[in-house]
PALUMSE-688131 format. One record per atom (N, C-alpha, C, O): atom name; x, y, z; residue number from 1. Coordinates in steps of 0.001 Angstrom, whole numbers, padded with zeros to 6 digits. Example, Ala and Ser with C-alpha at 12.3 -4.5 7.8 and 13.67 -1.06 7.14 Angstrom:
# residues 2
<atom atome="N" x="013190" y="-005690" z="007800" num="1"/>
<atom atome="CA" x="012300" y="-004500" z="007800" num="1"/>
<atom atome="C" x="013200" y="-003300" z="007800" num="1"/>
<atom atome="O" x="014236" y="-003319" z="008465" num="1"/>
<atom atome="N" x="012850" y="-002250" z="007080" num="2"/>
<atom atome="CA" x="013670" y="-001060" z="007140" num="2"/>
<atom atome="C" x="012900" y="000030" z="007870" num="2"/>
<atom atome="O" x="013409" y="001138" z="008039" num="2"/>
# end
This chain:
# residues 73
<atom atome="N" x="-031168" y="028569" z="-006851" num="1"/>
<atom atome="CA" x="-031707" y="029729" z="-006640" num="1"/>
<atom atome="C" x="-032314" y="029615" z="-005680" num="1"/>
<atom atome="O" x="-031985" y="029551" z="-004495" num="1"/>
<atom atome="N" x="-033300" y="029585" z="-006217" num="2"/>
<atom atome="CA" x="-034794" y="029860" z="-005533" num="2"/>
<atom atome="C" x="-035237" y="028986" z="-003610" num="2"/>
<atom atome="O" x="-036069" y="029038" z="-002704" num="2"/>
<atom atome="N" x="-034132" y="028386" z="-003963" num="3"/>
<atom atome="CA" x="-034202" y="027449" z="-002162" num="3"/>
<atom atome="C" x="-032857" y="028543" z="-001223" num="3"/>
<atom atome="O" x="-032605" y="028552" z="-000019" num="3"/>
<atom atome="N" x="-032252" y="029320" z="-002302" num="4"/>
<atom atome="CA" x="-030913" y="030511" z="-001444" num="4"/>
<atom atome="C" x="-032126" y="031488" z="-001119" num="4"/>
<atom atome="O" x="-032284" y="031629" z="000094" num="4"/>
<atom atome="N" x="-032975" y="032160" z="-001873" num="5"/>
<atom atome="CA" x="-033378" y="033356" z="-001606" num="5"/>
<atom atome="C" x="-034518" y="033002" z="-000408" num="5"/>
<atom atome="O" x="-034516" y="033691" z="000613" num="5"/>
<atom atome="N" x="-035418" y="031983" z="-000559" num="6"/>
<atom atome="CA" x="-035933" y="031880" z="-000127" num="6"/>
<atom atome="C" x="-036032" y="030648" z="002371" num="6"/>
<atom atome="O" x="-036712" y="030330" z="003347" num="6"/>
<atom atome="N" x="-034632" y="030649" z="001656" num="7"/>
<atom atome="CA" x="-033962" y="030702" z="003005" num="7"/>
<atom atome="C" x="-033693" y="029484" z="003466" num="7"/>
<atom atome="O" x="-033043" y="029468" z="004511" num="7"/>
<atom atome="N" x="-034020" y="028367" z="002967" num="8"/>
<atom atome="CA" x="-033293" y="027033" z="002993" num="8"/>
<atom atome="C" x="-034031" y="026252" z="003904" num="8"/>
<atom atome="O" x="-035221" y="026019" z="004115" num="8"/>
<atom atome="N" x="-032552" y="025804" z="004544" num="9"/>
<atom atome="CA" x="-033576" y="024980" z="005445" num="9"/>
<atom atome="C" x="-032254" y="025899" z="006800" num="9"/>
<atom atome="O" x="-031469" y="025203" z="007445" num="9"/>
<atom atome="N" x="-032293" y="027229" z="006936" num="10"/>
<atom atome="CA" x="-032493" y="028317" z="008197" num="10"/>
<atom atome="C" x="-033152" y="029118" z="007937" num="10"/>
<atom atome="O" x="-032777" y="030264" z="008184" num="10"/>
<atom atome="N" x="-035099" y="028783" z="007001" num="11"/>
<atom atome="CA" x="-035497" y="029733" z="006703" num="11"/>
<atom atome="C" x="-037134" y="029774" z="007762" num="11"/>
<atom atome="O" x="-038039" y="030580" z="007549" num="11"/>
<atom atome="N" x="-037157" y="028735" z="008835" num="12"/>
<atom atome="CA" x="-037523" y="029120" z="010060" num="12"/>
<atom atome="C" x="-037055" y="029250" z="011194" num="12"/>
<atom atome="O" x="-037767" y="029050" z="012178" num="12"/>
<atom atome="N" x="-035143" y="029788" z="011357" num="13"/>
<atom atome="CA" x="-034396" y="029727" z="012299" num="13"/>
<atom atome="C" x="-033537" y="031807" z="012668" num="13"/>
<atom atome="O" x="-032675" y="032311" z="013388" num="13"/>
<atom atome="N" x="-034937" y="032428" z="011181" num="14"/>
<atom atome="CA" x="-033933" y="033656" z="011120" num="14"/>
<atom atome="C" x="-033874" y="034309" z="011830" num="14"/>
<atom atome="O" x="-032854" y="034908" z="012173" num="14"/>
<atom atome="N" x="-035648" y="034471" z="012579" num="15"/>
<atom atome="CA" x="-035392" y="035319" z="013837" num="15"/>
<atom atome="C" x="-034760" y="035314" z="014864" num="15"/>
<atom atome="O" x="-034541" y="036340" z="015508" num="15"/>
<atom atome="N" x="-034305" y="034008" z="015235" num="16"/>
<atom atome="CA" x="-033631" y="033245" z="016171" num="16"/>
<atom atome="C" x="-032272" y="033757" z="015756" num="16"/>
<atom atome="O" x="-031471" y="034133" z="016612" num="16"/>
<atom atome="N" x="-031961" y="033786" z="014346" num="17"/>
<atom atome="CA" x="-030251" y="034345" z="014619" num="17"/>
<atom atome="C" x="-030319" y="035573" z="014611" num="17"/>
<atom atome="O" x="-029525" y="036139" z="015363" num="17"/>
<atom atome="N" x="-031014" y="036217" z="014004" num="18"/>
<atom atome="CA" x="-030670" y="037535" z="013969" num="18"/>
<atom atome="C" x="-030813" y="038121" z="016024" num="18"/>
<atom atome="O" x="-029928" y="038607" z="016729" num="18"/>
<atom atome="N" x="-031624" y="037935" z="016224" num="19"/>
<atom atome="CA" x="-031670" y="038334" z="017886" num="19"/>
<atom atome="C" x="-030516" y="037447" z="018449" num="19"/>
<atom atome="O" x="-029990" y="038007" z="019412" num="19"/>
<atom atome="N" x="-030059" y="036457" z="018204" num="20"/>
<atom atome="CA" x="-029048" y="036060" z="018671" num="20"/>
<atom atome="C" x="-027158" y="037137" z="018014" num="20"/>
<atom atome="O" x="-026159" y="037568" z="018589" num="20"/>
<atom atome="N" x="-027487" y="037105" z="017088" num="21"/>
<atom atome="CA" x="-026630" y="038253" z="016054" num="21"/>
<atom atome="C" x="-026458" y="039329" z="017277" num="21"/>
<atom atome="O" x="-025552" y="039582" z="018071" num="21"/>
<atom atome="N" x="-027478" y="039722" z="017093" num="22"/>
<atom atome="CA" x="-027012" y="041587" z="017821" num="22"/>
<atom atome="C" x="-027517" y="041272" z="019442" num="22"/>
<atom atome="O" x="-027764" y="042393" z="019886" num="22"/>
<atom atome="N" x="-027642" y="040796" z="019952" num="23"/>
<atom atome="CA" x="-027457" y="040352" z="021297" num="23"/>
<atom atome="C" x="-026411" y="040427" z="021600" num="23"/>
<atom atome="O" x="-026224" y="041022" z="022661" num="23"/>
<atom atome="N" x="-025070" y="039833" z="020795" num="24"/>
<atom atome="CA" x="-023415" y="039486" z="020795" num="24"/>
<atom atome="C" x="-023318" y="040530" z="020476" num="24"/>
<atom atome="O" x="-022996" y="041177" z="021472" num="24"/>
<atom atome="N" x="-023424" y="041298" z="019439" num="25"/>
<atom atome="CA" x="-022694" y="042490" z="018759" num="25"/>
<atom atome="C" x="-023150" y="043512" z="020061" num="25"/>
<atom atome="O" x="-022093" y="043998" z="020463" num="25"/>
<atom atome="N" x="-023767" y="043798" z="020508" num="26"/>
<atom atome="CA" x="-024084" y="044722" z="021384" num="26"/>
<atom atome="C" x="-023745" y="044730" z="022608" num="26"/>
<atom atome="O" x="-023952" y="045692" z="023348" num="26"/>
<atom atome="N" x="-022832" y="042977" z="023187" num="27"/>
<atom atome="CA" x="-022284" y="043304" z="024518" num="27"/>
<atom atome="C" x="-021285" y="043005" z="024049" num="27"/>
<atom atome="O" x="-020429" y="043270" z="024893" num="27"/>
<atom atome="N" x="-020586" y="042377" z="022721" num="28"/>
<atom atome="CA" x="-019187" y="043000" z="022234" num="28"/>
<atom atome="C" x="-018576" y="044181" z="022036" num="28"/>
<atom atome="O" x="-017359" y="044347" z="022116" num="28"/>
<atom atome="N" x="-019502" y="045146" z="021737" num="29"/>
<atom atome="CA" x="-019345" y="046029" z="021603" num="29"/>
<atom atome="C" x="-019107" y="047071" z="023047" num="29"/>
<atom atome="O" x="-018457" y="048116" z="023063" num="29"/>
<atom atome="N" x="-019747" y="046516" z="024065" num="30"/>
<atom atome="CA" x="-019840" y="047387" z="025465" num="30"/>
<atom atome="C" x="-017876" y="046547" z="025840" num="30"/>
<atom atome="O" x="-017002" y="047066" z="026535" num="30"/>
<atom atome="N" x="-017810" y="045487" z="025242" num="31"/>
<atom atome="CA" x="-016791" y="045205" z="026215" num="31"/>
<atom atome="C" x="-015923" y="045459" z="025288" num="31"/>
<atom atome="O" x="-015003" y="044855" z="025841" num="31"/>
<atom atome="N" x="-015371" y="045918" z="024175" num="32"/>
<atom atome="CA" x="-014640" y="046653" z="023783" num="32"/>
<atom atome="C" x="-014076" y="048062" z="023763" num="32"/>
<atom atome="O" x="-013055" y="048680" z="023462" num="32"/>
<atom atome="N" x="-015635" y="048278" z="024383" num="33"/>
<atom atome="CA" x="-015559" y="050047" z="024728" num="33"/>
<atom atome="C" x="-015948" y="051101" z="024001" num="33"/>
<atom atome="O" x="-015610" y="052285" z="023991" num="33"/>
<atom atome="N" x="-016895" y="050315" z="023253" num="34"/>
<atom atome="CA" x="-017490" y="051232" z="022689" num="34"/>
<atom atome="C" x="-018497" y="051995" z="022461" num="34"/>
<atom atome="O" x="-018559" y="052897" z="021627" num="34"/>
<atom atome="N" x="-019768" y="051449" z="023622" num="35"/>
<atom atome="CA" x="-020373" y="051728" z="024150" num="35"/>
<atom atome="C" x="-020789" y="051356" z="025677" num="35"/>
<atom atome="O" x="-020211" y="050449" z="026276" num="35"/>
<atom atome="N" x="-021872" y="052150" z="026287" num="36"/>
<atom atome="CA" x="-021835" y="051934" z="027645" num="36"/>
<atom atome="C" x="-022723" y="050901" z="028177" num="36"/>
<atom atome="O" x="-023411" y="050136" z="027502" num="36"/>
<atom atome="N" x="-022644" y="050951" z="029449" num="37"/>
<atom atome="CA" x="-024071" y="050261" z="029784" num="37"/>
<atom atome="C" x="-025722" y="049974" z="029404" num="37"/>
<atom atome="O" x="-026423" y="048962" z="029392" num="37"/>
<atom atome="N" x="-025967" y="051516" z="029082" num="38"/>
<atom atome="CA" x="-026810" y="051792" z="028902" num="38"/>
<atom atome="C" x="-027511" y="051401" z="027722" num="38"/>
<atom atome="O" x="-028655" y="050968" z="027587" num="38"/>
<atom atome="N" x="-026396" y="051689" z="026695" num="39"/>
<atom atome="CA" x="-026618" y="051874" z="025086" num="39"/>
<atom atome="C" x="-027116" y="050640" z="024951" num="39"/>
<atom atome="O" x="-028133" y="050426" z="024291" num="39"/>
<atom atome="N" x="-026289" y="049498" z="025705" num="40"/>
<atom atome="CA" x="-025761" y="047443" z="025350" num="40"/>
<atom atome="C" x="-027805" y="047536" z="025721" num="40"/>
<atom atome="O" x="-028802" y="047540" z="024999" num="40"/>
<atom atome="N" x="-027618" y="047579" z="026844" num="41"/>
<atom atome="CA" x="-029519" y="047182" z="027612" num="41"/>
<atom atome="C" x="-030589" y="047870" z="026852" num="41"/>
<atom atome="O" x="-031758" y="047487" z="026815" num="41"/>
<atom atome="N" x="-029949" y="049266" z="026041" num="42"/>
<atom atome="CA" x="-031425" y="049456" z="025484" num="42"/>
<atom atome="C" x="-030911" y="048749" z="023995" num="42"/>
<atom atome="O" x="-032040" y="048645" z="023516" num="42"/>
<atom atome="N" x="-030362" y="048410" z="023345" num="43"/>
<atom atome="CA" x="-029694" y="047725" z="022490" num="43"/>
<atom atome="C" x="-030773" y="046058" z="022363" num="43"/>
<atom atome="O" x="-031564" y="045714" z="021486" num="43"/>
<atom atome="N" x="-030247" y="045200" z="023914" num="44"/>
<atom atome="CA" x="-031001" y="044048" z="024004" num="44"/>
<atom atome="C" x="-032625" y="044306" z="023953" num="44"/>
<atom atome="O" x="-033482" y="043788" z="023237" num="44"/>
<atom atome="N" x="-032722" y="045309" z="024990" num="45"/>
<atom atome="CA" x="-034128" y="045135" z="025253" num="45"/>
<atom atome="C" x="-035052" y="045574" z="023740" num="45"/>
<atom atome="O" x="-036196" y="045128" z="023661" num="45"/>
<atom atome="N" x="-034467" y="046515" z="022484" num="46"/>
<atom atome="CA" x="-035165" y="046824" z="021630" num="46"/>
<atom atome="C" x="-035041" y="044931" z="021067" num="46"/>
<atom atome="O" x="-036019" y="044186" z="021009" num="46"/>
<atom atome="N" x="-033765" y="044571" z="020761" num="47"/>
<atom atome="CA" x="-033682" y="042967" z="020312" num="47"/>
<atom atome="C" x="-035000" y="042072" z="020689" num="47"/>
<atom atome="O" x="-035896" y="041676" z="019942" num="47"/>
<atom atome="N" x="-034812" y="041875" z="022166" num="48"/>
<atom atome="CA" x="-035910" y="041039" z="022217" num="48"/>
<atom atome="C" x="-037314" y="041527" z="022175" num="48"/>
<atom atome="O" x="-038074" y="040573" z="022005" num="48"/>
<atom atome="N" x="-037847" y="042501" z="022254" num="49"/>
<atom atome="CA" x="-038844" y="043495" z="022051" num="49"/>
<atom atome="C" x="-039557" y="042638" z="020015" num="49"/>
<atom atome="O" x="-040647" y="042307" z="019548" num="49"/>
<atom atome="N" x="-038057" y="042666" z="019505" num="50"/>
<atom atome="CA" x="-038711" y="042763" z="017795" num="50"/>
<atom atome="C" x="-038643" y="040895" z="017849" num="50"/>
<atom atome="O" x="-038699" y="040228" z="016815" num="50"/>
<atom atome="N" x="-038559" y="040489" z="018762" num="51"/>
<atom atome="CA" x="-038378" y="038545" z="018814" num="51"/>
<atom atome="C" x="-039505" y="038719" z="019352" num="51"/>
<atom atome="O" x="-040494" y="038960" z="018659" num="51"/>
<atom atome="N" x="-039557" y="038638" z="020568" num="52"/>
<atom atome="CA" x="-040859" y="038315" z="021365" num="52"/>
<atom atome="C" x="-042320" y="039066" z="020369" num="52"/>
<atom atome="O" x="-043162" y="038212" z="020090" num="52"/>
<atom atome="N" x="-042625" y="040410" z="019890" num="53"/>
<atom atome="CA" x="-043742" y="041213" z="018617" num="53"/>
<atom atome="C" x="-043278" y="039352" z="017251" num="53"/>
<atom atome="O" x="-044100" y="038629" z="016688" num="53"/>
<atom atome="N" x="-041967" y="039272" z="017234" num="54"/>
<atom atome="CA" x="-042293" y="038071" z="016316" num="54"/>
<atom atome="C" x="-043051" y="037100" z="016023" num="54"/>
<atom atome="O" x="-043703" y="036644" z="015085" num="54"/>
<atom atome="N" x="-042585" y="036761" z="017893" num="55"/>
<atom atome="CA" x="-043271" y="035146" z="017554" num="55"/>
<atom atome="C" x="-044694" y="035137" z="018460" num="55"/>
<atom atome="O" x="-045316" y="034175" z="018909" num="55"/>
<atom atome="N" x="-044902" y="036237" z="018531" num="56"/>
<atom atome="CA" x="-046269" y="037139" z="018930" num="56"/>
<atom atome="C" x="-047791" y="036884" z="017472" num="56"/>
<atom atome="O" x="-048977" y="036651" z="017239" num="56"/>
<atom atome="N" x="-046956" y="037066" z="017151" num="57"/>
<atom atome="CA" x="-047885" y="037448" z="015324" num="57"/>
<atom atome="C" x="-047886" y="036116" z="015051" num="57"/>
<atom atome="O" x="-048974" y="035543" z="014990" num="57"/>
<atom atome="N" x="-046728" y="035421" z="014848" num="58"/>
<atom atome="CA" x="-046866" y="034099" z="014141" num="58"/>
<atom atome="C" x="-047927" y="033125" z="014532" num="58"/>
<atom atome="O" x="-048499" y="032311" z="013807" num="58"/>
<atom atome="N" x="-048120" y="033396" z="016054" num="59"/>
<atom atome="CA" x="-049427" y="032494" z="016050" num="59"/>
<atom atome="C" x="-051154" y="033424" z="016550" num="59"/>
<atom atome="O" x="-052056" y="033036" z="017294" num="59"/>
<atom atome="N" x="-051024" y="034594" z="015827" num="60"/>
<atom atome="CA" x="-052231" y="035533" z="016148" num="60"/>
<atom atome="C" x="-052627" y="034899" z="014556" num="60"/>
<atom atome="O" x="-052003" y="034808" z="013499" num="60"/>
<atom atome="N" x="-054317" y="034440" z="015115" num="61"/>
<atom atome="CA" x="-055532" y="033815" z="014573" num="61"/>
<atom atome="C" x="-055688" y="032740" z="014524" num="61"/>
<atom atome="O" x="-056815" y="032412" z="014152" num="61"/>
<atom atome="N" x="-054937" y="031878" z="014773" num="62"/>
<atom atome="CA" x="-054892" y="030714" z="015683" num="62"/>
<atom atome="C" x="-055607" y="030428" z="016764" num="62"/>
<atom atome="O" x="-055365" y="031113" z="017758" num="62"/>
<atom atome="N" x="-056664" y="029361" z="016869" num="63"/>
<atom atome="CA" x="-057399" y="028607" z="018078" num="63"/>
<atom atome="C" x="-057422" y="027515" z="018258" num="63"/>
<atom atome="O" x="-058256" y="026838" z="017657" num="63"/>
<atom atome="N" x="-056790" y="027100" z="018885" num="64"/>
<atom atome="CA" x="-056147" y="026148" z="019676" num="64"/>
<atom atome="C" x="-055735" y="025608" z="018498" num="64"/>
<atom atome="O" x="-056224" y="024670" z="017868" num="64"/>
<atom atome="N" x="-054615" y="026412" z="018214" num="65"/>
<atom atome="CA" x="-053897" y="025072" z="017339" num="65"/>
<atom atome="C" x="-054006" y="025209" z="015729" num="65"/>
<atom atome="O" x="-053235" y="024782" z="014869" num="65"/>
<atom atome="N" x="-055585" y="026172" z="015555" num="66"/>
<atom atome="CA" x="-056045" y="025994" z="013499" num="66"/>
<atom atome="C" x="-056491" y="026958" z="013337" num="66"/>
<atom atome="O" x="-057132" y="027352" z="014311" num="66"/>
<atom atome="N" x="-056464" y="028035" z="011957" num="67"/>
<atom atome="CA" x="-057026" y="028774" z="011702" num="67"/>
<atom atome="C" x="-058141" y="029186" z="011628" num="67"/>
<atom atome="O" x="-059141" y="028801" z="011022" num="67"/>
<atom atome="N" x="-057897" y="030127" z="012384" num="68"/>
<atom atome="CA" x="-059663" y="030488" z="012708" num="68"/>
<atom atome="C" x="-060418" y="030727" z="011026" num="68"/>
<atom atome="O" x="-061130" y="029922" z="010424" num="68"/>
<atom atome="N" x="-060097" y="031712" z="010705" num="69"/>
<atom atome="CA" x="-060509" y="032255" z="009739" num="69"/>
<atom atome="C" x="-060696" y="031262" z="007921" num="69"/>
<atom atome="O" x="-061246" y="031746" z="006932" num="69"/>
<atom atome="N" x="-059846" y="029403" z="008027" num="70"/>
<atom atome="CA" x="-060324" y="028483" z="007387" num="70"/>
<atom atome="C" x="-061224" y="027837" z="007612" num="70"/>
<atom atome="O" x="-061412" y="027160" z="008623" num="70"/>
<atom atome="N" x="-062211" y="028018" z="006278" num="71"/>
<atom atome="CA" x="-063342" y="027298" z="006665" num="71"/>
<atom atome="C" x="-062674" y="025766" z="006623" num="71"/>
<atom atome="O" x="-061760" y="025165" z="006058" num="71"/>
<atom atome="N" x="-063638" y="025558" z="007506" num="72"/>
<atom atome="CA" x="-063287" y="023567" z="008400" num="72"/>
<atom atome="C" x="-064272" y="023247" z="007514" num="72"/>
<atom atome="O" x="-065308" y="023821" z="007179" num="72"/>
<atom atome="N" x="-063544" y="021804" z="007071" num="73"/>
<atom atome="CA" x="-064209" y="020993" z="005857" num="73"/>
<atom atome="C" x="-065904" y="019829" z="006637" num="73"/>
<atom atome="O" x="-066570" y="019124" z="005879" num="73"/>
# end
């Protein structure tokens, strides 16, 4: 049960999956006529912004691939 709560084998890919599903749902909503092109683009840009924000925070605090706050031995 603990593996299910922590995400299991998809724990590192949650951001990728959510960005893909959000983009596909925005495109699908446009294709079936629920939204116009401007609402679709707004949703896609918002999803991409969240995706790239997540990726930039992932490497924050690292210097040359190492954690700068960790005391080196």
